[in-house]
N, C-alpha and C positions, 0 to 999 in steps of 0.2 A: 388740282389737288383736292382730296377728300378731307374735310374737316370733321373731327370727332368731338362730340360733347363729352365732358368728364362725367363720371358716375354721379358726382355731387350735383352737377347741373341737371342731370336727368331726373334725379330725385325731386328737385325743386320745381320742375315743370308742372303746371296745372294739368289735371287729368284730361282736360279737353284739348290740350295743346298738341300740335303735330310738328315734327321736324321736316322742314321743307328741303328737298334736295336742290343743290345749285343747278342753274340752267346749263344745258349742254347743247352742242351742235349735233344735230341728227343728220347723218349723211346716208343717202340712198345711192347705190351704184347700180346702174342699169346696163343692160346689153340689148342692143337693137339687132335682131335677126332680120336681115334685109330681104330674104327670100330668093337670093340669086343662086348661091351654091354653098355647100358645106365642105370645104376643102380640108385635107389632112393637115396642111401646114397651119391653118388657122385653128383647128381643133387642138393641135399640139401646143400652140401658144396660149390658148385658152386654158388648157390643163395646167400650164405653168402658173397662171394666175391663181387657180384654185389650190395648187400645191403650196404656193407661197403664203396664201392667206385663207386656209380652210375654214376659219371661224367667221369669215365675212359673208353674209347672205347677199344674193344678187336678185335684182328684179329683172327677169328675163322677158323681154317683149318679143314674143314668138310670132313668126310670120307663117301663114298657111300655104304660101305660094310654092314652097319647096315640094309640096305633095301633089300639085296639079300640073307640074311641068311634064311635057310629053314622055320624058325618060325617067320619071320619078319611080323609085323603088321604096315604098313606104316602110317596109321592114328595115331596110338599110338606113334610111333616114332616122328612124326612131333609135336605132342602135348608136348612130353617131351622136345624136343629141343627148342621149343618156350619159355619155362620157363627161359632160360638163354641167349637167343639171343635178342639183342636190335637193334633198327634202326640205331644207331650210329656205329655199328660194321661193320667190313669188313668180308666177307665170302670168304675164299680162299679154295684151294683143298689140301687134304692130302690123300696119298695112302700108305697102306701096302698091300702086295700081298696075301690076304686071298684066300683060295681055292674057296670059293663061288664067289668072285669077278673075279677070273680068269675064272671060268666057265661062268659067265654072260658075260664076255668079249670075249668068244670064244678062250681062250688061254689055252694051256696045262699047268697045275699046276706043279711047281717045289718045291720040299721039302728042297732044299739046293742050295747054301751055306746059313747058318744061321749066325746071329750075335753072336752066342755063339762059333762058330767054329766046331760045331757038332750038330747032331739032338738029342734034349733032349728027353729022354724016357718018361718023364712026360707030354710032349706035343704031342707025337706021336699019342695018343688016342683022341686028341681034335676033336670034331665034325667038326670044321672048322679051320684047321691049316693054317699056312702061315704068321702069324703076324711077326714072327722072321726071315723070309726069306729076303735076300737082294733084293731090287727092281732092282739092277743092274744085277741080274741073268737073266733077260729077255732082249730080243733084243729090238732095237728101235721100230720096228713095233709092237711087242707084248706089250710093255709098252704104246705105243700110243693107243692101243686098251683098255687098262686099263683106260687111261685118258678119251678117248672118251665115254666109257660106263659110267664112273663116272659122267661126265658132264651131260649126258642124264638123268641118274637116279635122280640126284639132281635137275635138271631143272623140271622134271616131278613132283617132290615133293615140288616145289615152292621155291627152293633156287637159287638165282641169284648170281653167282660167280663173283669175281673180277678176275684179271689176275695174282694173286699171288699163289704160290705153295710151299709146303714143302714135301720132300720125307720122307718116313718112315725110321727111324733110321738115318736121315740126309745123306743118301747114294745116293745123286744126282750126279752120275757119268755121263760120256758122253752119255750113252744110255738114261738115264732119261732126261737129259737136252735137247737133241735133240727132244725127244718125246713130252715133254711139250711145247717146242717152236713151234713145228708143230701144236699143238692144241691151239695156241693163247696165251699162258702164257708168260709174259714178265718179271716177277719178280720171282726169286727163293729165298727161305730163308732156305737153308739146310746147308750152310757152318757154321761150329762151331769149337771151340777150345776144344780138348780132355783133356785139363787140368782139366775140370770139371768132367771127367769120370774116375778118378783114382781108384774109388772103384770097378770098373768092368774091370780094365786093364788086368785081367787074362783071359778075354774072347776075342773073335776076333773083336768085334765091334770097340774099339778105334783104332786098327791098320787099320781096313777097312776105318774108317773116315780119318785117317792121310794120307792114300794113295790117297784119293780123294781130300782132302783139306790140302796139305802139308805145305802151307805157311800161313794158317789162324791162327790168334791168337785172344785173347779176345778183342784186340784193333783194329782189322781189320775193316776198313770202307767200304762202298759200292764200288763194282767194277764190271766191265763188263766181260762177258764170251761170246766168239764167238762159235756158234754151226753151223752145216751145214744148219740148218733151220733159222738162224738169231741170233741176239744178245739177251742175257739175262742180266738183271741187278741183280746181286747177292747182297742181303741184309743180311749180316751174322747174325746168331742167336748168338750174342756175349756172352750171359750169359746162353746158353743152356736152360734147363727146370728145374722146381723146384724139380723134383725127384733127381737131381744131385747136387743142389746148395742151400745152406741155405739162409734164409732171410738176415742174417748178410753179407754173401758173395755177395748177390745181391745188397744190399745197398752199400757195399764197391766197387763193380764193377761200379755202377753208380757214386759214389763219385770220383772214379779215372777218369771217363769221364769228370766230372765237373772240375777236376783239369787240364785237357788238353785244356779247352776252350780258355784261353788267348793265348796259344801258337799255337793251331791248328784250332781254330774256331769251328763251329758247329760239334757236335758229335752225331753219331747214335748208340743207344744201343737197344738190343732186349733181352727180358726175356720171360718166359712163363710157362705153366703147361699142364698136360694131363687131359682131361676130366675123363678118367678112374681111375686116382689116386687123384682126387680132395679131397676126404675125408681124405687122408693121408697127402697131401702136400699143400692144398689150403690156409691154414693159413699162410704159408710162403709168399704167394703173397699179402695177406692182410697186413701183417706186413711190407713187403718191400715198398708197395705203401704209407702206413702211415708214415713210417720212412723217405722216400724221400720227401714227401710233407712237413713234419714238419721241416726238416733241410734245404732243398734246394729251396723250394718255386718256384719263377719265373725263376730259372736257369734250370728247368726241365719241359718239356712238354710231356704229354702222348698223343699218337696219333696212328692211325692205320698204318699198314705197308705200304699200298698204299699211304698214305699221306707222310710218310717218303720217300718213293721211288720217289714221284713226286718232292720233294725238292732236293733229291740226284741227280736226272737227271739235274736239273737246275744248280747245282753246278759244274758239270763236264765240 
């Protein structure tokens, strides 16, 4: 609730005094474009999110892999993507090490280690494997080549990237962090809490994430990471993505942050979804935003990750 000072109170304030705004929860909502395919059903679901909440900006983590697949039609891809991108959005970079992207980057493709802990037989025959391979499997120089190539491809197709990055499967370990910092990225949003991934705990991914982010919880606020190439601001993906967390859980996650405002001040929260599973999980995002707006109103602000990061830097 916004509290207003009376006219009398304003008159009595010293000239040097300033009225402090109450702290709020600043929520960034991101979209991971995996680089697999841009299907009509997922675009339609994504358009429903935008129609339901046209005022909410998104941080779109774009993947260049769409443009390097053997059957890629760049003009058609740009047209599809334009349907769900808005001028208020931030465009960051997202990388999964697809074989096509490795080849375009002049890097020898690696088929493992995978997020499953083994090479799945049902994916061995994929025409463009690599989505489930850890990005940390590559050296710093190799991953820098992925980043440099991705930046070039996206620029050639008219996408102006911000300085924000997210690693495929959240696995931004030392190799990835140094590589992206070399390429000018100053914000990473790969840290997350594996509490949201209990349904896949039988696979390797949760333990791989815990090894990289051992101290990160769903309450972790922005922090800095030193790399050999310079400092990164880590903006944690506190609520993971909608594939792993329900609308009720996302609303509760934001409610908990609201509950910490009086004690801890401004809180940063991050939730999101995948383009490739929008048809299955997009409604969760619609319901979450609607629920948060109706209950918490002015206590919550929806903004891009780069806007959250700019404030986080000032607060440090």
